[in-house]
C-alpha positions as CSV (number, residue, x, y, z in Angstrom):
1,M,180.8,94.4,138.2
2,I,177.7,93.6,136.2
3,N,174.8,92.2,138.1
4,K,171.9,90.0,136.9
5,L,169.5,93.0,136.6
6,D,172.0,94.7,134.2
7,L,171.7,91.8,131.8
8,R,167.9,92.1,131.5
9,E,166.1,94.3,129.1
10,T,163.4,96.5,130.8
11,L,160.2,95.7,129.1
12,P,157.6,98.5,128.6
13,I,154.8,96.8,130.5
14,P,153.0,99.2,132.7
15,V,152.3,98.4,136.4
16,L,148.7,99.2,137.0
17,E,147.1,99.9,140.3
18,T,144.9,96.8,139.8
19,S,147.9,94.5,139.1
20,T,148.4,91.8,141.6
21,A,151.8,91.1,143.2
22,E,152.0,88.0,141.0
23,E,151.3,89.9,137.8
24,T,153.9,92.6,138.8
25,F,156.5,89.9,139.5
26,Q,155.7,88.2,136.2
27,N,156.0,91.3,134.2
28,Q,159.0,92.9,135.9
29,T,161.0,89.7,136.6
30,L,159.8,86.6,134.7
31,R,159.2,88.1,131.3
32,P,162.6,89.9,131.0
33,I,164.3,86.7,132.2
34,L,162.4,84.6,129.6
35,K,163.4,87.1,126.9
36,L,167.1,87.1,128.0
37,Q,167.3,83.3,128.1
38,N,165.2,82.7,125.0
39,E,168.0,81.2,122.8
40,L,168.9,78.8,125.6
41,Y,165.3,77.6,126.1
42,L,164.8,77.2,122.4
43,S,168.0,75.3,121.8
44,L,167.4,73.0,124.8
45,F,163.8,72.3,123.7
46,I,164.7,71.5,120.0
47,N,167.4,69.1,121.1
48,Y,165.0,67.5,123.6
49,A,162.3,67.2,120.9
50,I,164.7,65.6,118.4
51,R,165.9,63.1,121.0
52,Q,162.3,62.2,121.9
53,N,160.9,62.2,118.4
54,A,163.4,61.7,115.6
55,D,161.0,63.1,113.0
56,F,160.1,66.2,115.0
57,N,161.1,68.6,112.3
58,S,158.8,66.9,109.8
59,L,155.7,67.3,112.1
60,S,152.9,69.7,111.2
61,T,152.8,73.0,113.1
62,A,149.7,71.7,115.1
63,K,151.5,68.5,116.0
64,K,154.6,70.4,117.1
65,S,152.4,72.7,119.3
66,N,150.8,69.7,120.9
67,F,154.2,68.1,121.4
68,I,155.4,71.2,123.1
69,E,152.4,71.4,125.4
70,Q,152.5,67.7,126.3
71,S,156.3,67.8,126.9
72,L,156.1,70.8,129.3
73,Q,153.1,69.3,131.1
74,K,154.3,65.7,131.5
75,D,158.1,65.7,131.5
76,N,159.0,66.8,135.0
77,V,162.7,66.7,134.3
78,L,162.4,69.1,131.3
79,K,160.1,71.3,133.3
80,S,162.5,71.4,136.2
81,I,165.4,72.3,133.9
82,F,163.5,75.3,132.4
83,I,162.3,76.5,135.8
84,G,165.9,76.1,137.1
85,I,167.3,78.2,134.2
86,T,164.8,80.9,135.1
87,I,165.4,80.8,138.9
88,G,169.2,81.0,138.2
89,M,168.7,84.5,136.9
90,F,166.9,85.7,140.1
91,T,168.4,88.1,142.5
92,L,168.2,87.1,146.2
93,Q,165.3,89.5,146.7
94,E,163.4,88.0,143.7
95,L,164.1,84.5,145.0
96,E,162.4,85.5,148.3
97,V,159.3,86.6,146.3
98,Y,159.4,83.4,144.3
99,N,159.7,81.2,147.4
100,F,156.6,82.8,148.9
101,D,154.4,81.2,146.2
102,S,156.6,79.0,144.0
103,K,153.8,76.8,142.7
104,V,152.0,79.8,141.2
105,F,155.1,81.2,139.7
106,N,156.2,77.8,138.3
107,K,152.8,77.5,136.5
108,R,153.3,81.0,135.1
109,I,156.8,80.2,133.9
110,V,155.7,77.0,132.2
111,A,152.7,78.6,130.6
112,M,154.8,81.5,129.2
113,L,157.5,79.2,128.0
114,T,154.9,77.0,126.3
115,E,153.5,79.9,124.4
116,R,157.0,81.3,123.6
117,L,158.2,78.0,122.2
118,K,155.0,77.4,120.2
119,K,155.4,80.8,118.5
120,Q,159.0,80.1,117.5
121,I,158.9,76.5,116.5
122,K,156.9,76.0,113.4
């Protein structure tokens, strides 16, 4: 039986002695999940953007970037959906780490997703 870890690509990000526990979790857990779920995040956001702003596709790159940032900062439902998609790919052990400092990890998830979406939606 395939487990969640088998689905994720191992990213070549070295774990340094100076890396904090949060950085290690981000690089070994969050980044591979964001990469795995990329198409889902992208599709959900594009559909959201078109529902919110019918002329989203005609906006300039700068305005799209601003819209992405504002949406992920202010729309708590959207933010919760994206965080939930990410948490859904955790193992129980990873969930325990996440629960220890969920606010910090949520901020990291949203920041990484914001950058990921801005790079892909032009």
